[in-house]
N, CA and C atoms of all chains as a GROMACS GRO file, in nm:
protein
  630
    1UNK      N    1  16.257  11.773   8.119
    1UNK     CA    2  16.112  11.745   8.114
    1UNK      C    3  16.054  11.740   8.255
    2UNK      N    4  15.925  11.754   8.262
    2UNK     CA    5  15.854  11.755   8.390
    2UNK      C    6  15.740  11.657   8.383
    3UNK      N    7  15.735  11.564   8.475
    3UNK     CA    8  15.629  11.464   8.477
    3UNK      C    9  15.545  11.476   8.602
    4UNK      N   10  15.418  11.445   8.588
    4UNK     CA   11  15.325  11.457   8.700
    4UNK      C   12  15.220  11.347   8.688
    5UNK      N   13  15.202  11.272   8.794
    5UNK     CA   14  15.094  11.172   8.802
    5UNK      C   15  15.014  11.204   8.926
    6UNK      N   16  14.885  11.224   8.908
    6UNK     CA   17  14.805  11.262   9.023
    6UNK      C   18  14.668  11.199   9.024
    7UNK      N   19  14.613  11.182   9.144
    7UNK     CA   20  14.480  11.124   9.157
    7UNK      C   21  14.378  11.233   9.189
    8UNK      N   22  14.264  11.221   9.124
    8UNK     CA   23  14.152  11.312   9.141
    8UNK      C   24  14.034  11.225   9.186
    9UNK      N   25  13.955  11.276   9.277
    9UNK     CA   26  13.841  11.197   9.326
    9UNK      C   27  13.712  11.267   9.285
   10UNK      N   28  13.631  11.197   9.206
   10UNK     CA   29  13.506  11.255   9.158
   10UNK      C   30  13.394  11.232   9.258
   11UNK      N   31  13.293  11.317   9.253
   11UNK     CA   32  13.172  11.289   9.331
   11UNK      C   33  13.115  11.157   9.284
   12UNK      N   34  13.057  11.079   9.376
   12UNK     CA   35  12.999  10.950   9.335
   12UNK      C   36  12.904  10.968   9.217
   13UNK      N   37  12.923  10.884   9.118
   13UNK     CA   38  12.838  10.889   9.000
   13UNK      C   39  12.880  10.992   8.896
   14UNK      N   40  12.982  11.072   8.927
   14UNK     CA   41  13.022  11.180   8.835
   14UNK      C   42  13.155  11.154   8.765
   15UNK      N   43  13.211  11.034   8.785
   15UNK     CA   44  13.344  11.011   8.730
   15UNK      C   45  13.346  11.022   8.578
   16UNK      N   46  13.248  10.959   8.511
   16UNK     CA   47  13.246  10.966   8.365
   16UNK      C   48  13.236  11.110   8.315
   17UNK      N   49  13.154  11.189   8.385
   17UNK     CA   50  13.140  11.328   8.345
   17UNK      C   51  13.272  11.403   8.362
   18UNK      N   52  13.338  11.380   8.474
   18UNK     CA   53  13.466  11.448   8.500
   18UNK      C   54  13.570  11.405   8.396
   19UNK      N   55  13.571  11.277   8.364
   19UNK     CA   56  13.664  11.229   8.261
   19UNK      C   57  13.637  11.298   8.128
   20UNK      N   58  13.509  11.317   8.096
   20UNK     CA   59  13.477  11.382   7.968
   20UNK      C   60  13.532  11.525   7.964
   21UNK      N   61  13.527  11.595   8.077
   21UNK     CA   62  13.583  11.731   8.081
   21UNK      C   63  13.734  11.727   8.064
   22UNK      N   64  13.799  11.633   8.131
   22UNK     CA   65  13.945  11.623   8.120
   22UNK      C   66  13.985  11.590   7.976
   23UNK      N   67  13.909  11.501   7.911
   23UNK     CA   68  13.942  11.466   7.773
   23UNK      C   69  13.915  11.584   7.678
   24UNK      N   70  13.813  11.662   7.706
   24UNK     CA   71  13.791  11.786   7.630
   24UNK      C   72  13.916  11.871   7.640
   25UNK      N   73  13.968  11.881   7.760
   25UNK     CA   74  14.088  11.960   7.784
   25UNK      C   75  14.206  11.912   7.701
   26UNK      N   76  14.215  11.782   7.679
   26UNK     CA   77  14.331  11.733   7.604
   26UNK      C   78  14.326  11.777   7.458
   27UNK      N   79  14.210  11.814   7.409
   27UNK     CA   80  14.204  11.866   7.272
   27UNK      C   81  14.285  11.994   7.261
   28UNK      N   82  14.271  12.083   7.361
   28UNK     CA   83  14.350  12.206   7.354
   28UNK      C   84  14.496  12.178   7.391
   29UNK      N   85  14.519  12.076   7.473
   29UNK     CA   86  14.658  12.039   7.506
   29UNK      C   87  14.732  11.993   7.381
   30UNK      N   88  14.658  11.929   7.291
   30UNK     CA   89  14.721  11.871   7.173
   30UNK      C   90  14.795  11.977   7.090
   31UNK      N   91  14.745  12.100   7.095
   31UNK     CA   92  14.812  12.205   7.018
   31UNK      C   93  14.931  12.265   7.091
   32UNK      N   94  14.945  12.231   7.217
   32UNK     CA   95  15.055  12.289   7.294
   32UNK      C   96  15.182  12.210   7.269
   33UNK      N   97  15.283  12.274   7.212
   33UNK     CA   98  15.404  12.199   7.179
   33UNK      C   99  15.479  12.157   7.305
   34UNK      N  100  15.450  12.221   7.415
   34UNK     CA  101  15.521  12.184   7.539
   34UNK      C  102  15.457  12.069   7.613
   35UNK      N  103  15.341  12.021   7.562
   35UNK     CA  104  15.272  11.909   7.625
   35UNK      C  105  15.302  11.782   7.547
   36UNK      N  106  15.377  11.691   7.608
   36UNK     CA  107  15.415  11.569   7.539
   36UNK      C  108  15.316  11.455   7.562
   37UNK      N  109  15.255  11.456   7.680
   37UNK     CA  110  15.169  11.342   7.718
   37UNK      C  111  15.065  11.389   7.817
   38UNK      N  112  14.944  11.340   7.801
   38UNK     CA  113  14.839  11.370   7.897
   38UNK      C  114  14.742  11.253   7.892
   39UNK      N  115  14.753  11.162   7.989
   39UNK     CA  116  14.671  11.041   7.990
   39UNK      C  117  14.570  11.047   8.104
   40UNK      N  118  14.444  11.021   8.070
   40UNK     CA  119  14.336  11.018   8.168
   40UNK      C  120  14.295  10.872   8.187
   41UNK      N  121  14.295  10.826   8.311
   41UNK     CA  122  14.267  10.686   8.340
   41UNK      C  123  14.175  10.672   8.460
   42UNK      N  124  14.102  10.561   8.465
   42UNK     CA  125  14.023  10.533   8.584
   42UNK      C  126  14.106  10.449   8.680
   43UNK      N  127  14.067  10.452   8.805
   43UNK     CA  128  14.131  10.372   8.910
   43UNK      C  129  14.047  10.247   8.929
   44UNK      N  130  14.100  10.128   8.896
   44UNK     CA  131  14.020  10.006   8.907
   44UNK      C  132  13.984   9.972   9.051
   45UNK      N  133  14.057  10.031   9.146
   45UNK     CA  134  14.032  10.000   9.287
   45UNK      C  135  13.943  10.104   9.355
   46UNK      N  136  13.907  10.209   9.284
   46UNK     CA  137  13.827  10.317   9.344
   46UNK      C  138  13.727  10.367   9.239
   47UNK      N  139  13.599  10.341   9.259
   47UNK     CA  140  13.499  10.377   9.156
   47UNK      C  141  13.488  10.528   9.132
   48UNK      N  142  13.545  10.608   9.224
   48UNK     CA  143  13.541  10.753   9.205
   48UNK      C  144  13.677  10.808   9.163
   49UNK      N  145  13.774  10.722   9.148
   49UNK     CA  146  13.911  10.768   9.128
   49UNK      C  147  13.952  10.782   8.982
   50UNK      N  148  14.023  10.890   8.955
   50UNK     CA  149  14.079  10.918   8.823
   50UNK      C  150  14.228  10.945   8.840
   51UNK      N  151  14.309  10.887   8.751
   51UNK     CA  152  14.451  10.918   8.750
   51UNK      C  153  14.483  10.996   8.624
   52UNK      N  154  14.556  11.106   8.640
   52UNK     CA  155  14.602  11.183   8.525
   52UNK      C  156  14.754  11.178   8.524
   53UNK      N  157  14.810  11.136   8.411
   53UNK     CA  158  14.955  11.126   8.396
   53UNK      C  159  14.998  11.223   8.287
   54UNK      N  160  15.093  11.311   8.322
   54UNK     CA  161  15.134  11.416   8.228
   54UNK      C  162  15.285  11.418   8.212
   55UNK      N  163  15.330  11.452   8.093
   55UNK     CA  164  15.472  11.483   8.070
   55UNK      C  165  15.478  11.612   7.989
   56UNK      N  166  15.553  11.708   8.044
   56UNK     CA  167  15.568  11.840   7.981
   56UNK      C  168  15.714  11.866   7.949
   57UNK      N  169  15.735  11.954   7.853
   57UNK     CA  170  15.871  11.994   7.816
   57UNK      C  171  15.941  12.053   7.940
   58UNK      N  172  15.868  12.130   8.020
   58UNK     CA  173  15.925  12.190   8.140
   58UNK      C  174  15.812  12.221   8.238
   59UNK      N  175  15.849  12.245   8.363
   59UNK     CA  176  15.748  12.281   8.463
   59UNK      C  177  15.682  12.414   8.426
   60UNK      N  178  15.757  12.502   8.362
   60UNK     CA  179  15.699  12.628   8.317
   60UNK      C  180  15.590  12.605   8.213
   61UNK      N  181  15.612  12.510   8.123
   61UNK     CA  182  15.510  12.478   8.023
   61UNK      C  183  15.383  12.430   8.091
   62UNK      N  184  15.399  12.345   8.192
   62UNK     CA  185  15.282  12.295   8.265
   62UNK      C  186  15.209  12.411   8.332
   63UNK      N  187  15.287  12.496   8.400
   63UNK     CA  188  15.227  12.610   8.470
   63UNK      C  189  15.152  12.701   8.373
   64UNK      N  190  15.212  12.725   8.257
   64UNK     CA  191  15.151  12.814   8.158
   64UNK      C  192  15.017  12.758   8.110
   65UNK      N  193  15.008  12.626   8.100
   65UNK     CA  194  14.884  12.566   8.050
   65UNK      C  195  14.768  12.594   8.144
   66UNK      N  196  14.797  12.611   8.272
   66UNK     CA  197  14.691  12.634   8.369
   66UNK      C  198  14.629  12.772   8.352
   67UNK      N  199  14.699  12.861   8.283
   67UNK     CA  200  14.650  12.997   8.264
   67UNK      C  201  14.569  13.015   8.135
   68UNK      N  202  14.569  12.913   8.051
   68UNK     CA  203  14.494  12.923   7.926
   68UNK      C  204  14.346  12.941   7.955
   69UNK      N  205  14.281  13.018   7.870
   69UNK     CA  206  14.137  13.038   7.886
   69UNK      C  207  14.062  12.905   7.882
   70UNK      N  208  14.105  12.818   7.792
   70UNK     CA  209  14.037  12.689   7.779
   70UNK      C  210  14.053  12.605   7.907
   71UNK      N  211  14.170  12.611   7.968
   71UNK     CA  212  14.193  12.536   8.091
   71UNK      C  213  14.111  12.595   8.205
   72UNK      N  214  14.107  12.725   8.214
   72UNK     CA  215  14.028  12.791   8.318
   72UNK      C  216  13.880  12.755   8.304
   73UNK      N  217  13.831  12.750   8.181
   73UNK     CA  218  13.690  12.715   8.158
   73UNK      C  219  13.664  12.572   8.203
   74UNK      N  220  13.760  12.486   8.175
   74UNK     CA  221  13.749  12.346   8.212
   74UNK      C  222  13.747  12.328   8.362
   75UNK      N  223  13.837  12.400   8.429
   75UNK     CA  224  13.845  12.393   8.574
   75UNK      C  225  13.712  12.438   8.635
   76UNK      N  226  13.654  12.541   8.577
   76UNK     CA  227  13.526  12.592   8.628
   76UNK      C  228  13.415  12.487   8.614
   77UNK      N  229  13.417  12.413   8.503
   77UNK     CA  230  13.316  12.307   8.483
   77UNK      C  231  13.341  12.189   8.575
   78UNK      N  232  13.467  12.157   8.594
   78UNK     CA  233  13.502  12.034   8.666
   78UNK      C  234  13.497  12.050   8.818
   79UNK      N  235  13.533  12.167   8.865
   79UNK     CA  236  13.547  12.186   9.010
   79UNK      C  237  13.426  12.139   9.092
   80UNK      N  238  13.302  12.167   9.050
   80UNK     CA  239  13.187  12.126   9.134
   80UNK      C  240  13.174  11.974   9.152
   81UNK      N  241  13.235  11.895   9.060
   81UNK     CA  242  13.221  11.750   9.073
   81UNK      C  243  13.350  11.682   9.116
   82UNK      N  244  13.446  11.761   9.162
   82UNK     CA  245  13.568  11.704   9.219
   82UNK      C  246  13.557  11.710   9.371
   83UNK      N  247  13.562  11.594   9.434
   83UNK     CA  248  13.557  11.588   9.580
   83UNK      C  249  13.691  11.629   9.639
   84UNK      N  250  13.799  11.583   9.573
   84UNK     CA  251  13.932  11.615   9.625
   84UNK      C  252  14.040  11.549   9.542
   85UNK      N  253  14.161  11.553   9.595
   85UNK     CA  254  14.276  11.498   9.525
   85UNK      C  255  14.348  11.398   9.614
   86UNK      N  256  14.412  11.301   9.548
   86UNK     CA  257  14.489  11.202   9.624
   86UNK      C  258  14.638  11.225   9.604
   87UNK      N  259  14.708  11.116   9.576
   87UNK     CA  260  14.853  11.126   9.559
   87UNK      C  261  14.889  11.225   9.448
   88UNK      N  262  15.007  11.283   9.462
   88UNK     CA  263  15.060  11.373   9.359
   88UNK      C  264  15.208  11.341   9.347
   89UNK      N  265  15.246  11.286   9.233
   89UNK     CA  266  15.382  11.239   9.214
   89UNK      C  267  15.448  11.324   9.106
   90UNK      N  268  15.552  11.398   9.144
   90UNK     CA  269  15.629  11.474   9.045
   90UNK      C  270  15.753  11.394   9.011
   91UNK      N  271  15.794  11.398   8.886
   91UNK     CA  272  15.917  11.329   8.850
   91UNK      C  273  15.983  11.399   8.732
   92UNK      N  274  16.101  11.356   8.698
   92UNK     CA  275  16.181  11.417   8.591
   92UNK      C  276  16.207  11.312   8.484
   93UNK      N  277  16.124  11.308   8.379
   93UNK     CA  278  16.146  11.208   8.274
   93UNK      C  279  16.281  11.221   8.207
   94UNK      N  280  16.345  11.106   8.189
   94UNK     CA  281  16.476  11.100   8.125
   94UNK      C  282  16.462  11.052   7.980
   95UNK      N  283  16.376  10.954   7.958
   95UNK     CA  284  16.356  10.901   7.824
   95UNK      C  285  16.261  10.785   7.823
   96UNK      N  286  16.257  10.715   7.709
   96UNK     CA  287  16.170  10.599   7.697
   96UNK      C  288  16.095  10.601   7.567
   97UNK      N  289  15.986  10.526   7.564
   97UNK     CA  290  15.904  10.517   7.444
   97UNK      C  291  15.782  10.605   7.460
   98UNK      N  292  15.756  10.688   7.360
   98UNK     CA  293  15.633  10.767   7.361
   98UNK      C  294  15.653  10.913   7.398
   99UNK      N  295  15.775  10.950   7.434
   99UNK     CA  296  15.805  11.090   7.460
   99UNK      C  297  15.934  11.125   7.384
  100UNK      N  298  15.957  11.256   7.361
  100UNK     CA  299  16.079  11.292   7.288
  100UNK      C  300  16.203  11.261   7.372
  101UNK      N  301  16.314  11.241   7.304
  101UNK     CA  302  16.441  11.228   7.375
  101UNK      C  303  16.476  11.367   7.431
  102UNK      N  304  16.524  11.368   7.554
  102UNK     CA  305  16.556  11.497   7.616
  102UNK      C  306  16.690  11.486   7.684
  103UNK      N  307  16.788  11.556   7.635
  103UNK     CA  308  16.921  11.547   7.694
  103UNK      C  309  16.944  11.651   7.801
  104UNK      N  310  16.840  11.734   7.826
  104UNK     CA  311  16.863  11.844   7.918
  104UNK      C  312  16.773  11.839   8.040
  105UNK      N  313  16.736  11.716   8.083
  105UNK     CA  314  16.652  11.705   8.203
  105UNK      C  315  16.728  11.748   8.326
  106UNK      N  316  14.291   9.932   7.778
  106UNK     CA  317  14.434   9.962   7.801
  106UNK      C  318  14.468   9.937   7.948
  107UNK      N  319  14.594   9.921   7.972
  107UNK     CA  320  14.643   9.894   8.107
  107UNK      C  321  14.757   9.989   8.137
  108UNK      N  322  14.744  10.062   8.247
  108UNK     CA  323  14.846  10.158   8.284
  108UNK      C  324  14.911  10.120   8.417
  109UNK      N  325  15.037  10.152   8.429
  109UNK     CA  326  15.112  10.117   8.550
  109UNK      C  327  15.215  10.225   8.576
  110UNK      N  328  15.216  10.278   8.697
  110UNK     CA  329  15.319  10.373   8.740
  110UNK      C  330  15.379  10.316   8.867
  111UNK      N  331  15.509  10.298   8.867
  111UNK     CA  332  15.571  10.238   8.984
  111UNK      C  333  15.704  10.298   9.018
  112UNK      N  334  15.740  10.289   9.145
  112UNK     CA  335  15.868  10.341   9.192
  112UNK      C  336  15.967  10.228   9.217
  113UNK      N  337  16.088  10.251   9.173
  113UNK     CA  338  16.196  10.156   9.192
  113UNK      C  339  16.305  10.230   9.270
  114UNK      N  340  16.369  10.161   9.361
  114UNK     CA  341  16.473  10.226   9.441
  114UNK      C  342  16.608  10.165   9.409
  115UNK      N  343  16.700  10.247   9.359
  115UNK     CA  344  16.832  10.198   9.321
  115UNK      C  345  16.926  10.200   9.441
  116UNK      N  346  17.026  10.116   9.435
  116UNK     CA  347  17.134  10.124   9.535
  116UNK      C  348  17.196  10.263   9.524
  117UNK      N  349  17.238  10.320   9.637
  117UNK     CA  350  17.299  10.454   9.632
  117UNK      C  351  17.411  10.459   9.528
  118UNK      N  352  17.408  10.562   9.446
  118UNK     CA  353  17.512  10.577   9.344
  118UNK      C  354  17.487  10.498   9.217
  119UNK      N  355  17.383  10.415   9.215
  119UNK     CA  356  17.360  10.327   9.100
  119UNK      C  357  17.239  10.369   9.017
  120UNK      N  358  17.179  10.483   9.049
  120UNK     CA  359  17.056  10.519   8.979
  120UNK      C  360  17.077  10.538   8.829
  121UNK      N  361  17.184  10.609   8.793
  121UNK     CA  362  17.209  10.632   8.650
  121UNK      C  363  17.228  10.500   8.576
  122UNK      N  364  17.298  10.408   8.640
  122UNK     CA  365  17.322  10.278   8.577
  122UNK      C  366  17.190  10.204   8.558
  123UNK      N  367  17.107  10.206   8.661
  123UNK     CA  368  16.977  10.137   8.652
  123UNK      C  369  16.891  10.201   8.543
  124UNK      N  370  16.893  10.332   8.538
  124UNK     CA  371  16.816  10.400   8.433
  124UNK      C  372  16.867  10.359   8.295
  125UNK      N  373  16.998  10.344   8.280
  125UNK     CA  374  17.051  10.306   8.148
  125UNK      C  375  17.000  10.167   8.109
  126UNK      N  376  16.989  10.076   8.205
  126UNK     CA  377  16.934   9.942   8.174
  126UNK      C  378  16.788   9.952   8.133
  127UNK      N  379  16.711  10.033   8.207
  127UNK     CA  380  16.569  10.047   8.175
  127UNK      C  381  16.552  10.107   8.036
  128UNK      N  382  16.635  10.206   8.002
  128UNK     CA  383  16.624  10.268   7.869
  128UNK      C  384  16.667  10.171   7.760
  129UNK      N  385  16.765  10.087   7.787
  129UNK     CA  386  16.801   9.980   7.693
  129UNK      C  387  16.678   9.896   7.666
  130UNK      N  388  16.607   9.864   7.773
  130UNK     CA  389  16.486   9.784   7.760
  130UNK      C  390  16.381   9.848   7.672
  131UNK      N  391  16.374   9.981   7.674
  131UNK     CA  392  16.270  10.045   7.594
  131UNK      C  393  16.299  10.030   7.445
  132UNK      N  394  16.423  10.002   7.408
  132UNK     CA  395  16.452   9.979   7.267
  132UNK      C  396  16.374   9.856   7.219
  133UNK      N  397  16.374   9.749   7.299
  133UNK     CA  398  16.298   9.631   7.256
  133UNK      C  399  16.148   9.653   7.274
  134UNK      N  400  16.110   9.737   7.369
  134UNK     CA  401  15.968   9.768   7.386
  134UNK      C  402  15.913   9.839   7.262
  135UNK      N  403  16.000   9.919   7.200
  135UNK     CA  404  15.955  10.000   7.086
  135UNK      C  405  15.896   9.914   6.975
  136UNK      N  406  15.947   9.792   6.962
  136UNK     CA  407  15.896   9.704   6.856
  136UNK      C  408  15.767   9.634   6.897
  137UNK      N  409  15.734   9.641   7.022
  137UNK     CA  410  15.614   9.572   7.069
  137UNK      C  411  15.491   9.656   7.039
  138UNK      N  412  15.401   9.606   6.956
  138UNK     CA  413  15.286   9.688   6.921
  138UNK      C  414  15.190   9.706   7.037
  139UNK      N  415  15.203   9.620   7.137
  139UNK     CA  416  15.114   9.634   7.253
  139UNK      C  417  15.164   9.732   7.356
  140UNK      N  418  15.285   9.787   7.336
  140UNK     CA  419  15.342   9.883   7.430
  140UNK      C  420  15.322  10.023   7.374
  141UNK      N  421  15.238  10.103   7.439
  141UNK     CA  422  15.209  10.237   7.389
  141UNK      C  423  15.301  10.342   7.450
  142UNK      N  424  15.343  10.317   7.573
  142UNK     CA  425  15.420  10.418   7.646
  142UNK      C  426  15.507  10.353   7.750
  143UNK      N  427  15.629  10.403   7.762
  143UNK     CA  428  15.719  10.352   7.866
  143UNK      C  429  15.813  10.466   7.901
  144UNK      N  430  15.785  10.536   8.010
  144UNK     CA  431  15.863  10.654   8.047
  144UNK      C  432  15.945  10.625   8.172
  145UNK      N  433  16.074  10.654   8.164
  145UNK     CA  434  16.165  10.637   8.278
  145UNK      C  435  16.201  10.774   8.331
  146UNK      N  436  16.181  10.795   8.460
  146UNK     CA  437  16.201  10.927   8.519
  146UNK      C  438  16.273  10.916   8.653
  147UNK      N  439  16.341  11.023   8.690
  147UNK     CA  440  16.400  11.026   8.824
  147UNK      C  441  16.302  11.092   8.921
  148UNK      N  442  16.322  11.064   9.049
  148UNK     CA  443  16.240  11.123   9.154
  148UNK      C  444  16.318  11.241   9.212
  149UNK      N  445  16.268  11.363   9.193
  149UNK     CA  446  16.343  11.479   9.241
  149UNK      C  447  16.356  11.484   9.392
  150UNK      N  448  16.270  11.408   9.461
  150UNK     CA  449  16.271  11.411   9.608
  150UNK      C  450  16.350  11.294   9.668
  151UNK      N  451  16.400  11.205   9.584
  151UNK     CA  452  16.470  11.087   9.633
  151UNK      C  453  16.586  11.056   9.538
  152UNK      N  454  16.710  11.075   9.584
  152UNK     CA  455  16.824  11.059   9.493
  152UNK      C  456  16.841  10.916   9.440
  153UNK      N  457  16.774  10.821   9.505
  153UNK     CA  458  16.782  10.682   9.459
  153UNK      C  459  16.655  10.638   9.386
  154UNK      N  460  16.559  10.726   9.372
  154UNK     CA  461  16.428  10.688   9.321
  154UNK      C  462  16.411  10.704   9.172
  155UNK      N  463  16.347  10.604   9.114
  155UNK     CA  464  16.314  10.603   8.971
  155UNK      C  465  16.164  10.575   8.959
  156UNK      N  466  16.098  10.651   8.872
  156UNK     CA  467  15.957  10.623   8.842
  156UNK      C  468  15.949  10.571   8.699
  157UNK      N  469  15.875  10.461   8.682
  157UNK     CA  470  15.849  10.409   8.549
  157UNK      C  471  15.699  10.418   8.524
  158UNK      N  472  15.661  10.482   8.415
  158UNK     CA  473  15.520  10.496   8.378
  158UNK      C  474  15.497  10.423   8.247
  159UNK      N  475  15.400  10.331   8.249
  159UNK     CA  476  15.375  10.247   8.132
  159UNK      C  477  15.228  10.251   8.092
  160UNK      N  478  15.202  10.242   7.961
  160UNK     CA  479  15.067  10.218   7.911
  160UNK      C  480  15.076  10.107   7.808
  161UNK      N  481  14.997  10.003   7.828
  161UNK     CA  482  14.993   9.886   7.741
  161UNK      C  483  14.854   9.869   7.682
  162UNK      N  484  14.850   9.802   7.566
  162UNK     CA  485  14.722   9.772   7.503
  162UNK      C  486  14.633   9.691   7.599
  163UNK      N  487  14.694   9.598   7.674
  163UNK     CA  488  14.619   9.517   7.770
  163UNK      C  489  14.716   9.467   7.878
  164UNK      N  490  14.660   9.418   7.988
  164UNK     CA  491  14.744   9.362   8.093
  164UNK      C  492  14.818   9.238   8.041
  165UNK      N  493  14.755   9.164   7.951
  165UNK     CA  494  14.822   9.048   7.891
  165UNK      C  495  14.946   9.090   7.813
  166UNK      N  496  14.936   9.202   7.741
  166UNK     CA  497  15.052   9.250   7.666
  166UNK      C  498  15.167   9.284   7.761
  167UNK      N  499  15.133   9.347   7.873
  167UNK     CA  500  15.235   9.380   7.972
  167UNK      C  501  15.299   9.253   8.025
  168UNK      N  502  15.214   9.158   8.062
  168UNK     CA  503  15.263   9.032   8.118
  168UNK      C  504  15.354   8.961   8.018
  169UNK      N  505  15.313   8.961   7.891
  169UNK     CA  506  15.391   8.892   7.789
  169UNK      C  507  15.529   8.954   7.773
  170UNK      N  508  15.538   9.085   7.792
  170UNK     CA  509  15.668   9.152   7.775
  170UNK      C  510  15.768   9.103   7.878
  171UNK      N  511  15.718   9.062   7.994
  171UNK     CA  512  15.808   9.018   8.100
  171UNK      C  513  15.875   8.885   8.067
  172UNK      N  514  15.817   8.812   7.970
  172UNK     CA  515  15.872   8.682   7.932
  172UNK      C  516  15.972   8.689   7.819
  173UNK      N  517  15.983   8.805   7.758
  173UNK     CA  518  16.077   8.818   7.647
  173UNK      C  519  16.220   8.793   7.695
  174UNK      N  520  16.299   8.731   7.608
  174UNK     CA  521  16.440   8.706   7.642
  174UNK      C  522  16.512   8.837   7.674
  175UNK      N  523  16.481   8.942   7.598
  175UNK     CA  524  16.549   9.069   7.622
  175UNK      C  525  16.512   9.127   7.759
  176UNK      N  526  16.385   9.110   7.798
  176UNK     CA  527  16.342   9.161   7.929
  176UNK      C  528  16.408   9.080   8.040
  177UNK      N  529  16.411   8.949   8.025
  177UNK     CA  530  16.474   8.863   8.125
  177UNK      C  531  16.622   8.900   8.143
  178UNK      N  532  16.689   8.927   8.031
  178UNK     CA  533  16.831   8.963   8.038
  178UNK      C  534  16.848   9.095   8.113
  179UNK      N  535  16.756   9.186   8.088
  179UNK     CA  536  16.759   9.316   8.153
  179UNK      C  537  16.736   9.304   8.302
  180UNK      N  538  16.638   9.223   8.338
  180UNK     CA  539  16.607   9.202   8.481
  180UNK      C  540  16.730   9.143   8.551
  181UNK      N  541  16.799   9.052   8.483
  181UNK     CA  542  16.919   8.990   8.543
  181UNK      C  543  17.028   9.094   8.569
  182UNK      N  544  17.041   9.189   8.476
  182UNK     CA  545  17.143   9.295   8.492
  182UNK      C  546  17.102   9.393   8.601
  183UNK      N  547  16.974   9.423   8.605
  183UNK     CA  548  16.925   9.529   8.693
  183UNK      C  549  16.906   9.484   8.837
  184UNK      N  550  16.866   9.361   8.855
  184UNK     CA  551  16.830   9.314   8.990
  184UNK      C  552  16.935   9.342   9.097
  185UNK      N  553  17.064   9.322   9.072
  185UNK     CA  554  17.162   9.344   9.178
  185UNK      C  555  17.170   9.489   9.226
  186UNK      N  556  17.126   9.584   9.143
  186UNK     CA  557  17.136   9.724   9.187
  186UNK      C  558  16.999   9.786   9.221
  187UNK      N  559  16.899   9.700   9.236
  187UNK     CA  560  16.768   9.746   9.283
  187UNK      C  561  16.755   9.711   9.431
  188UNK      N  562  16.738   9.813   9.513
  188UNK     CA  563  16.719   9.790   9.656
  188UNK      C  564  16.578   9.742   9.684
  189UNK      N  565  16.481   9.800   9.613
  189UNK     CA  566  16.343   9.762   9.636
  189UNK      C  567  16.249   9.844   9.550
  190UNK      N  568  16.123   9.832   9.582
  190UNK     CA  569  16.019   9.900   9.506
  190UNK      C  570  15.933   9.982   9.601
  191UNK      N  571  15.876  10.091   9.547
  191UNK     CA  572  15.788  10.174   9.628
  191UNK      C  573  15.645  10.158   9.580
  192UNK      N  574  15.576  10.270   9.563
  192UNK     CA  575  15.437  10.266   9.521
  192UNK      C  576  15.421  10.191   9.388
  193UNK      N  577  15.303  10.133   9.371
  193UNK     CA  578  15.268  10.067   9.246
  193UNK      C  579  15.123  10.102   9.216
  194UNK      N  580  15.104  10.182   9.112
  194UNK     CA  581  14.970  10.232   9.080
  194UNK      C  582  14.925  10.172   8.948
  195UNK      N  583  14.816  10.092   8.955
  195UNK     CA  584  14.757  10.038   8.833
  195UNK      C  585  14.639  10.126   8.795
  196UNK      N  586  14.620  10.148   8.667
  196UNK     CA  587  14.502  10.223   8.626
  196UNK      C  588  14.458  10.179   8.489
  197UNK      N  589  14.344  10.231   8.445
  197UNK     CA  590  14.285  10.192   8.317
  197UNK      C  591  14.274  10.316   8.229
  198UNK      N  592  14.372  10.339   8.142
  198UNK     CA  593  14.366  10.459   8.057
  198UNK      C  594  14.242  10.461   7.968
  199UNK      N  595  14.181  10.578   7.961
  199UNK     CA  596  14.062  10.598   7.880
  199UNK      C  597  14.098  10.674   7.753
  200UNK      N  598  14.184  10.773   7.764
  200UNK     CA  599  14.223  10.851   7.647
  200UNK      C  600  14.316  10.964   7.685
  201UNK      N  601  14.336  11.054   7.590
  201UNK     CA  602  14.422  11.169   7.614
  201UNK      C  603  14.518  11.191   7.500
  202UNK      N  604  14.624  11.263   7.528
  202UNK     CA  605  14.724  11.293   7.425
  202UNK      C  606  14.844  11.202   7.442
  203UNK      N  607  14.886  11.140   7.333
  203UNK     CA  608  15.007  11.061   7.337
  203UNK      C  609  14.985  10.910   7.341
  204UNK      N  610  14.859  10.870   7.351
  204UNK     CA  611  14.828  10.728   7.344
  204UNK      C  612  14.714  10.708   7.244
  205UNK      N  613  14.697  10.585   7.193
  205UNK     CA  614  14.588  10.564   7.096
  205UNK      C  615  14.452  10.581   7.162
  206UNK      N  616  14.353  10.615   7.081
  206UNK     CA  617  14.216  10.616   7.132
  206UNK      C  618  14.174  10.470   7.155
  207UNK      N  619  14.108  10.445   7.265
  207UNK     CA  620  14.068  10.308   7.296
  207UNK      C  621  13.924  10.308   7.345
  208UNK      N  622  13.837  10.250   7.267
  208UNK     CA  623  13.696  10.251   7.306
  208UNK      C  624  13.658  10.130   7.387
  209UNK      N  625  13.755  10.043   7.412
  209UNK     CA  626  13.718   9.917   7.477
  209UNK      C  627  13.787   9.900   7.611
  210UNK      N  628  13.817  10.009   7.681
  210UNK     CA  629  13.881   9.997   7.813
  210UNK      C  630  13.781   9.940   7.913
   0.00000   0.00000   0.00000
């Protein structure tokens, strides 16, 4: 499995709008069997900060999702209101609650 | 909802053992209705690094889990092989795939 937690910084006043685009995106993610988890959260310490936490079957599955027409459309809508990105944490999920068991990480 | 992503650093050579304790812990987490997600992952850039990603119904639910006898027993087993902790990211999940919809974040 492939896990990714990253921070996105919205233009001031645009965080709710950016979150709405990301949540729209999760509708198409829901049909992707390689997408196990996609959580959109606000940063309580940063009024412009958004954290996205993802778990994918593989890094290839994650990469493939970026090429979907729906994802490209979303990126086009979201890009103008993204100031930048913060931390980016990659990890290799082993197990736990809320994701499938994976013996081949 | 309450989200937490944190890094734990295992003693050299003890990461697999520490992960096994954390995964044991997720068995008792599974019965907790306030625990939505608990993912244990390795850090591909740090051979001693473990990332734990959690989503709880509330911060109180998270806090309460730390008082459980099973959690206390786990902490006692794990503490000797934990060198320290790294980043600690708190966030407020709004929605996405893999967690319940929450209109009251």
